C-alpha positions as CSV (number, residue, x, y, z in Angstrom):
1,M,-0.1,0.3,-0.2
2,K,3.0,2.3,-0.6
3,S,0.4,4.8,-3.2
4,F,-1.4,5.7,0.3
5,D,1.9,5.7,3.2
6,L,0.9,7.1,6.0
7,K,4.1,8.5,7.2
8,V,5.1,12.0,8.0
9,S,8.6,13.7,8.8
10,S,9.1,15.1,12.1
11,R,8.7,18.6,10.3
12,D,5.2,17.3,9.5
13,W,4.5,16.3,12.8
14,L,5.7,20.0,14.2
15,F,3.2,21.2,12.0
16,I,0.6,19.3,12.8
17,L,0.7,19.6,16.7
18,I,1.2,23.6,16.0
19,L,-2.0,23.2,14.1
20,A,-4.1,21.4,16.4
21,I,-2.6,23.8,18.9
22,S,-3.8,26.9,17.4
23,F,-7.3,25.7,16.2
24,S,-8.2,24.3,19.5
25,S,-7.3,27.3,21.6
26,L,-9.0,29.7,19.5
27,L,-11.9,27.4,18.8
28,S,-11.9,27.3,22.5
29,A,-11.9,30.6,23.3
30,L,-14.3,31.8,21.2
31,I,-16.6,29.1,23.3
32,Y,-15.6,30.3,26.5
33,L,-16.2,33.9,25.2
34,L,-19.8,32.9,24.7
35,T,-20.3,30.9,27.2
36,L,-18.3,32.5,30.6
37,G,-16.6,35.6,29.2
38,K,-13.3,34.2,30.0
39,P,-11.2,33.7,26.5
40,K,-8.2,33.4,28.6
41,L,-9.3,30.4,29.8
42,G,-10.3,29.0,26.6
43,L,-6.9,29.8,25.0
44,L,-5.6,27.1,28.7
45,T,-8.1,24.5,27.7
46,G,-7.9,24.7,24.0
47,T,-3.9,24.7,24.4
48,I,-4.2,21.0,26.6
49,L,-7.0,19.8,24.1
50,G,-3.7,20.4,21.1
51,L,-1.8,18.9,22.7
52,F,-3.9,15.7,23.9
53,L,-4.8,15.4,20.1
54,G,-1.2,15.8,18.8
55,F,0.2,13.5,21.1
56,F,-2.9,10.2,20.7
57,S,-2.6,11.6,17.0
58,F,1.0,10.8,16.6
59,G,1.2,7.3,18.9
60,L,-2.0,5.7,17.3
61,V,-0.5,7.0,13.4
62,H,2.5,5.4,14.5
63,L,0.9,2.2,15.7
64,N,-1.1,2.0,12.4
65,N,2.1,2.5,10.2
66,N,4.1,0.2,11.7
67,Y,1.6,-2.9,12.9
68,I,-1.1,-2.7,11.4
69,L,-1.6,-1.3,7.7
70,P,1.5,-3.3,7.1
71,R,-0.8,-6.2,7.0
72,V,-3.6,-4.8,5.5
73,K,-3.9,-5.5,1.4
74,N,-7.5,-4.3,1.0
75,Q,-7.7,-0.1,0.2
76,I,-10.9,-0.4,1.5
77,L,-9.5,-1.9,4.9
78,W,-6.3,0.6,4.8
79,W,-9.6,3.5,4.3
80,I,-11.7,1.9,7.5
81,F,-8.2,1.2,10.0
82,S,-6.7,4.8,9.2
83,A,-10.2,6.5,10.0
84,I,-10.5,4.5,13.2
85,A,-7.2,5.4,14.8
86,S,-8.1,9.5,13.5
87,F,-11.2,9.3,15.4
88,L,-9.7,7.4,18.4
89,A,-7.1,9.9,18.3
90,G,-10.1,12.5,18.6
91,F,-12.1,11.0,21.2
92,L,-9.0,9.8,23.7
93,G,-7.5,13.2,23.3
94,F,-10.6,15.0,24.3
95,L,-11.7,12.9,27.3
96,V,-8.1,13.0,28.7
97,S,-7.8,16.7,28.3
98,Y,-11.4,17.4,29.8
99,Y,-10.0,14.8,33.2
100,V,-7.2,17.5,33.0
101,V,-8.9,20.3,33.0
102,A,-11.4,19.0,35.3
103,W,-8.2,18.0,37.9
104,F,-6.7,21.3,37.9
105,G,-10.4,23.0,38.7
106,I,-10.4,24.9,35.2
107,P,-14.1,26.2,34.9
108,L,-15.9,24.3,31.9
109,P,-18.8,25.4,29.6
110,Y,-22.0,24.5,30.6
111,G,-23.3,21.4,29.0
112,I,-19.9,19.8,28.3
113,T,-19.7,17.1,31.2
114,E,-23.6,16.2,30.6
115,N,-22.9,15.6,27.2
116,L,-19.1,14.4,27.4
117,I,-19.6,10.9,25.2
118,L,-21.2,13.4,22.6
119,I,-19.3,15.5,22.2
120,G,-16.1,13.6,22.4
121,T,-17.5,11.9,19.5
122,I,-18.0,15.1,17.6
123,V,-14.4,15.6,18.4
124,G,-13.3,12.6,16.8
125,L,-15.2,12.7,13.6
126,L,-13.6,16.4,13.5
127,N,-10.4,15.2,13.8
128,Y,-10.6,12.3,11.5
129,L,-11.8,15.1,8.8
130,T,-8.8,17.5,9.7
131,G,-6.7,14.5,9.6
132,L,-7.6,13.5,6.5
133,V,-7.0,16.8,4.9
134,I,-3.8,17.3,6.1
135,F,-3.0,13.4,4.5
136,L,-4.1,14.6,1.4
137,F,-1.6,17.7,2.1
138,V,1.1,15.3,2.7
139,R,0.8,12.8,0.4
140,M,0.8,15.8,-2.4
141,S,3.3,17.1,-1.1
142,K,5.3,13.6,-1.0
143,R,4.1,13.3,-4.6
144,K,5.6,16.8,-5.9
145,E,9.1,16.5,-4.1
146,E,8.9,12.6,-5.6
147,V,8.7,14.1,-8.9
148,E,11.2,16.8,-8.5
149,R,13.7,14.0,-6.8
150,F,13.1,12.0,-9.7
151,L,13.5,14.0,-12.4
152,L,16.9,15.2,-10.8
153,D,18.3,11.2,-10.5
154,Y,17.3,11.0,-14.1
155,Q,19.4,14.2,-15.2
156,I,22.2,12.8,-13.0
157,Q,21.6,9.7,-14.6
158,A,21.4,10.9,-18.3
159,T,24.7,12.7,-18.1
160,T,26.5,9.9,-16.7
161,K,25.2,7.8,-19.6
162,V,26.2,10.1,-21.9
163,L,29.7,10.1,-20.7
164,D,29.5,6.2,-20.5
165,S,33.1,4.6,-21.0
166,H,31.5,2.6,-23.8
167,F,30.0,5.1,-25.8
168,L,32.3,8.3,-25.6
169,A,35.7,6.4,-25.3
170,N,34.8,4.7,-28.6
171,I,34.1,8.0,-30.0
172,L,37.3,9.5,-29.2
173,N,39.0,6.7,-30.1
174,N,37.7,6.4,-33.5
175,I,38.1,10.3,-33.7
176,I,42.1,10.0,-32.8
177,E,42.0,7.1,-35.6
178,L,40.5,9.3,-38.2
179,I,43.1,12.6,-37.0
180,H,45.5,10.5,-38.7
181,R,43.7,9.8,-42.1
182,D,41.3,12.7,-42.5
183,S,42.1,15.7,-40.5
184,Q,39.2,17.8,-41.5
185,L,36.6,15.3,-40.8
186,A,38.1,14.5,-37.2
187,E,37.8,18.3,-36.6
188,E,34.0,17.2,-37.7
189,Y,33.1,15.0,-35.5
190,L,34.8,17.0,-32.9
191,V,32.7,19.4,-33.2
192,K,29.2,17.1,-33.1
193,L,30.3,15.7,-30.1
194,T,31.0,19.4,-28.7
195,R,27.6,20.3,-29.9
196,F,26.1,17.0,-28.8
197,L,27.4,17.1,-25.2
198,R,26.5,21.1,-24.8
199,K,22.4,19.8,-25.9
200,V,23.1,16.9,-23.6
201,F,24.0,18.6,-20.7
202,K,21.3,21.7,-20.7
203,L,19.3,22.2,-17.4
204,S,16.0,21.4,-19.3
205,T,13.5,19.0,-18.1
206,L,11.2,19.1,-21.2
207,I,12.1,20.7,-24.8
208,P,10.5,20.9,-28.4
209,I,10.6,17.9,-29.9
210,K,12.4,19.3,-32.7
211,E,15.3,19.6,-30.4
212,E,14.8,15.9,-29.7
213,V,15.2,14.8,-33.2
214,E,17.9,17.2,-33.5
215,I,20.0,15.3,-30.4
216,I,18.8,11.8,-31.8
217,E,20.6,12.8,-35.1
218,E,24.2,13.9,-33.6
219,Y,24.0,11.0,-32.0
220,R,23.3,8.4,-35.0
221,Q,26.0,10.1,-36.3
222,L,28.3,9.9,-33.3
223,E,27.5,6.1,-33.5
224,N,27.9,5.9,-37.3
225,L,31.5,6.7,-37.0
226,R,32.3,3.3,-35.7
227,R,29.9,1.6,-37.6
228,K,30.2,2.7,-40.8
229,E,27.3,4.4,-42.1
230,K,25.1,1.1,-40.8
231,I,22.8,3.1,-38.7
232,H,19.7,5.4,-40.4
233,C,16.9,6.9,-38.6
234,E,13.8,8.3,-40.3
235,I,11.6,10.9,-38.5
236,K,7.8,11.4,-39.7
237,C,6.0,14.2,-38.7
238,E,2.2,13.9,-39.7
239,D,1.8,18.0,-38.4
240,P,4.8,20.4,-38.7
241,S,2.8,22.0,-35.6
242,L,4.0,19.0,-33.6
243,W,7.7,20.3,-33.8
244,K,7.0,22.5,-30.9
245,A,5.3,19.9,-28.8
246,L,7.3,19.6,-25.1
247,F,8.4,16.6,-24.8
248,P,11.2,14.9,-22.1
249,K,14.5,15.2,-22.7
250,L,16.4,12.5,-24.2
251,G,13.0,10.5,-24.4
252,L,13.4,9.8,-27.8
253,Q,16.8,9.6,-28.0
254,V,17.2,6.4,-25.1
255,L,15.0,4.3,-27.3
256,V,17.2,5.0,-30.4
257,E,19.9,3.8,-28.3
258,N,18.3,0.8,-27.2
259,A,17.9,0.1,-31.0
260,I,21.5,0.6,-31.6
261,T,22.6,-1.2,-28.4
262,H,20.7,-4.3,-28.4
263,G,19.5,-4.5,-32.3
264,A,22.5,-3.5,-34.6
265,D,25.3,-5.8,-35.7
266,F,28.3,-4.5,-38.3
267,N,26.9,-6.5,-41.2
268,H,23.3,-5.3,-41.9
269,L,22.1,-2.0,-42.0
270,L,19.8,-0.9,-39.2
271,Y,16.6,1.1,-39.6
272,I,15.2,3.3,-37.0
273,V,11.7,5.5,-37.9
274,I,10.0,7.1,-35.8
275,H,6.8,8.8,-36.3
276,I,4.9,11.5,-34.7
277,G,1.3,11.9,-34.7
278,R,-1.5,13.0,-32.3
279,I,-4.7,11.1,-31.3
280,N,-7.2,14.0,-29.7
281,S,-4.9,16.1,-27.2
282,K,-2.2,13.7,-27.0
283,L,1.4,13.3,-28.9
284,S,1.1,9.9,-30.7
285,I,4.6,8.1,-30.9
286,H,5.8,4.8,-32.6
287,V,9.7,4.2,-32.7
288,L,10.6,0.9,-34.4
289,N,13.6,-0.9,-35.8
290,N,14.3,-3.8,-38.3
291,G,16.9,-5.2,-35.7
292,K,17.4,-8.1,-33.6
293,P,14.2,-8.9,-32.0
294,L,14.1,-8.5,-28.5
295,Q,14.2,-11.6,-26.1
296,G,12.3,-12.3,-22.0
297,Q,9.2,-11.0,-21.3
298,D,10.6,-8.4,-19.0
299,I,12.4,-5.7,-20.4
300,F,11.4,-3.0,-18.4
301,R,14.0,-4.6,-15.6
302,R,14.4,-2.1,-12.7
303,G,17.2,0.4,-12.9
304,T,17.1,-0.5,-17.0
305,G,17.0,3.3,-19.3
306,L,13.5,1.5,-20.3
307,T,12.3,1.3,-17.0
308,I,13.7,5.3,-16.0
309,L,11.6,6.7,-19.5
310,K,8.8,4.4,-18.4
311,R,8.6,6.1,-15.1
312,R,9.4,9.7,-16.5
313,L,6.9,9.2,-19.1
314,E,4.2,8.5,-15.9
315,L,4.9,11.3,-13.9
316,H,4.4,13.8,-17.0
317,G,0.8,11.6,-17.5
318,G,2.3,9.8,-20.4
319,R,3.0,6.1,-21.2
320,L,5.4,3.6,-22.8
321,K,4.4,0.5,-24.4
322,L,6.4,-2.7,-26.0
323,I,4.0,-3.4,-28.6
324,S,6.2,-6.1,-31.0
325,Q,9.0,-7.4,-30.3
326,D,10.0,-8.1,-33.8
327,P,9.7,-5.7,-35.0
328,V,10.8,-3.9,-32.2
329,T,8.3,-1.1,-31.9
330,F,7.3,0.9,-28.6
331,Y,4.3,3.4,-28.3
332,I,4.2,6.6,-26.2
333,E,1.1,8.9,-25.8
334,F,1.7,11.6,-24.0
335,P,-0.2,15.2,-23.3
336,L,0.1,17.6,-25.9
337,R,1.8,20.5,-24.9
338,I,2.7,23.3,-27.2
């Protein structure tokens, strides 16, 4: 049940405690002002109530997260147990704070003692509703952090991938060999490599499809230096306006790299075709090649470039799907943003 995890940080708990004390203090002050005319006593009793609400919330949520919820597989039961924990935190927090206030001899507004269980039940329900709002807020905050962290991690991995010893070393070795045979051509490839690295190092999460295609073309040319011009890539775009559509940087390049790494050999030409289209309000992209068929069922193994790309697309509302292993064909859907 990771997507419904209730784990919160110490900073979140401090925020919840301050919120509980502030809300209960102001509400109690208003009740005391309207009933006894003593708002200062209301602030005091509200502070006590907020402290116990925070204490029981922390204790019961901690118990829930570590001993109950990990064993719950059903989402409905998960929500039920979480609601019970929040309700009990409010109910018990109110009862304990009531007896503490009574023990100190602090006057209580009329009707509280006579309706102790009823008011405790109402406080429990309010605590559940408040907890639900806080939970949703914390989950959205964690979600945002997860997206930012993943994109940052991917950028680091993408940069590392570009500087991968096999790719960069092979290109540089080929350029060194080329210097002795054709210094002018070697210089051209050095310019291409510099231009390629400059674009990859550019700190952008989303770039226009046109720029992504330019990166692919430069990558293909660099690979062709050692593969003797046996890699061909054809780009088809059914609507010129789609060139401006934003797409995750190096998203298509990963698929091209995968095709070259796993599908190419030095005896046959490798044809890669990228078809860019539109379906309603989404980009529709097919990437296929005539190389070696993919082997095995689990191509999206954890830690691979395809897995990272799949996750990136999902975080932006898109998806990646393998629709054929022979010929190897990937399909991408991505929200259209121009």
